[in-house]
C-alpha positions as CSV (number, residue, x, y, z in Angstrom):
1,M,78.8,78.7,132.3
2,H,82.1,78.0,134.1
3,V,82.5,74.3,135.8
4,V,84.9,73.0,138.1
5,Y,86.2,69.3,137.7
6,P,88.1,68.5,141.2
7,G,90.2,65.5,141.8
8,S,93.7,64.4,142.9
9,F,94.5,63.1,139.3
10,D,97.5,61.1,140.7
11,P,98.0,60.3,137.7
12,L,95.6,61.5,135.0
13,H,94.1,58.7,133.1
14,N,92.1,58.4,130.0
15,G,88.8,58.3,132.1
16,H,89.6,61.5,133.7
17,L,90.6,63.0,130.2
18,D,87.4,61.7,128.8
19,V,85.4,63.7,131.3
20,I,87.5,66.7,130.7
21,R,86.9,66.4,127.0
22,R,83.0,65.9,127.4
23,A,82.6,68.6,130.0
24,S,84.7,71.0,127.5
25,G,82.2,70.4,124.9
26,L,79.3,71.0,127.2
27,F,80.4,74.3,129.0
28,E,82.0,77.4,128.1
29,R,84.9,77.1,130.7
30,V,86.2,74.1,132.6
31,T,88.7,74.4,135.4
32,V,90.4,71.2,136.3
33,A,91.2,71.7,140.0
34,V,94.1,69.5,141.4
35,L,93.8,68.8,145.2
36,E,96.8,69.8,146.9
37,N,96.6,67.8,150.2
38,P,99.4,68.6,152.5
39,S,98.6,65.6,154.8
40,K,99.2,63.3,151.9
41,R,102.6,64.8,150.9
42,G,105.0,61.8,150.1
43,Q,102.1,59.3,149.5
44,Q,101.4,60.6,146.0
45,L,103.2,59.4,143.1
46,F,103.5,63.1,141.4
47,S,103.5,66.4,143.4
48,A,100.7,68.9,142.6
49,E,102.8,70.8,140.3
50,E,103.8,67.7,138.3
51,R,100.1,66.6,138.2
52,V,99.1,70.2,136.7
53,H,101.9,70.0,134.2
54,I,100.6,66.6,133.2
55,I,97.0,67.7,132.9
56,R,98.1,71.0,130.9
57,D,100.0,68.9,128.4
58,A,97.3,66.4,127.9
59,V,94.7,69.3,127.6
60,A,96.9,71.0,125.0
61,Q,97.2,67.8,123.1
62,A,93.7,67.5,123.0
63,N,93.0,70.9,121.8
64,L,90.7,71.8,124.5
65,G,91.1,75.6,124.6
66,N,88.5,76.4,127.2
67,V,90.1,74.2,129.9
68,Q,92.3,75.6,132.6
69,V,94.1,73.8,135.2
70,H,94.9,75.0,138.8
71,T,95.7,73.4,142.3
72,F,93.7,74.2,145.5
73,Q,93.8,73.4,149.2
74,G,91.2,73.3,151.7
75,L,87.5,73.3,150.7
76,L,86.4,72.9,147.3
77,V,83.5,75.3,147.9
78,D,86.0,78.1,148.8
79,F,88.0,77.5,145.7
80,L,84.7,77.7,143.5
81,K,83.8,81.0,145.5
82,S,87.3,82.3,144.5
83,L,86.7,81.5,140.9
84,G,83.1,82.6,140.9
85,A,81.9,79.1,139.8
86,K,78.8,77.4,141.1
87,V,78.9,74.1,139.4
88,I,81.0,70.9,140.0
89,V,81.4,68.2,137.5
90,K,82.3,64.8,138.8
91,G,83.0,61.6,136.7
92,L,81.2,58.3,137.9
93,R,82.4,54.7,137.1
94,A,80.1,52.6,139.2
95,V,77.6,52.7,141.9
96,S,80.2,52.8,144.6
97,D,81.3,56.1,143.1
98,Y,77.7,57.4,143.2
99,E,77.4,56.8,146.8
100,Y,80.3,58.8,147.8
101,E,79.9,61.7,145.4
102,L,76.2,61.9,146.4
103,Q,77.3,62.4,149.9
104,M,79.7,65.0,148.9
105,A,77.3,66.8,146.7
106,H,74.9,67.3,149.5
107,L,77.6,68.3,151.6
108,N,78.8,71.0,149.1
109,R,75.3,72.4,148.7
110,Q,75.4,73.4,152.4
111,Y,78.0,76.1,151.9
112,P,78.1,79.3,149.7
113,P,78.2,79.3,146.7
114,H,76.0,76.3,147.3
115,P,77.0,74.5,144.2
116,E,75.1,72.1,141.9
117,T,77.1,68.9,141.2
118,L,76.7,67.4,137.7
119,F,77.7,63.9,137.2
120,I,79.1,62.6,133.9
121,M,79.3,58.8,133.6
122,A,82.5,57.2,132.5
123,A,82.7,56.0,129.1
124,T,82.4,52.1,129.1
125,R,85.8,51.5,127.8
126,W,87.4,53.7,130.8
127,S,85.1,52.6,133.6
128,F,87.6,50.1,135.0
129,I,90.4,52.6,135.1
130,S,91.5,54.1,138.3
131,S,94.8,56.1,139.4
132,T,95.3,53.6,141.9
133,M,95.4,50.7,139.3
134,V,97.4,52.7,136.9
135,K,100.1,53.3,139.5
136,E,100.2,49.6,140.6
137,I,100.5,48.4,137.1
138,A,103.2,50.8,136.2
139,R,105.0,50.0,139.4
140,Y,105.5,46.5,138.3
141,G,106.5,47.4,134.9
142,G,103.2,46.5,133.2
143,D,102.0,48.4,130.0
144,V,99.5,51.4,130.8
145,S,100.0,53.0,127.4
146,E,96.1,52.4,126.5
147,M,95.0,53.7,129.9
148,V,96.7,56.9,130.0
149,P,97.3,60.0,127.7
150,P,100.8,60.4,126.4
151,A,101.6,63.2,128.6
152,T,101.0,60.9,131.7
153,L,102.7,57.9,129.9
154,E,105.9,60.0,129.5
155,A,105.8,61.4,133.0
156,L,105.5,57.7,134.4
157,L,108.2,56.5,132.3
158,Y,110.4,59.4,133.4
159,K,109.6,58.6,137.1
160,Q,110.6,54.9,136.5
161,Q,113.9,56.0,135.0
162,A,114.7,58.5,137.8
163,Q,114.0,55.7,140.4
164,Q,116.3,53.1,138.8
């Protein structure tokens, strides 16, 4: 079975990588779909291309050979259709995530290929991490090395150095 794990991943953190790793163990093929949202250009820390590079590095370091990474624009259901996939994987940290993701799952089911959405609960040790918090901590020089994979840490440090 081919599943798609969509998100902005700005930046990829250990909670994301945990969901990717677990989905990789459950399904034959996993596509990490990085949302390229033109209306948010300039608001993101990393470009879509940078995020793809970070995720590919992290996936390679984790030896997840059945995971591929691509960008997409527009409707997720159209991207699924282009891949021939019919299942969406989403990670959940809290009830607030569930409420939003449930609504999205119901909306996505209305459109061909009428995908199913499967939820993977965040591992407890990563349930408090969000990309927003990682960016905020890193912006103020805090240590995020325990929250992100080495590929993300390297990219964050490079960004910090380039901005100085």
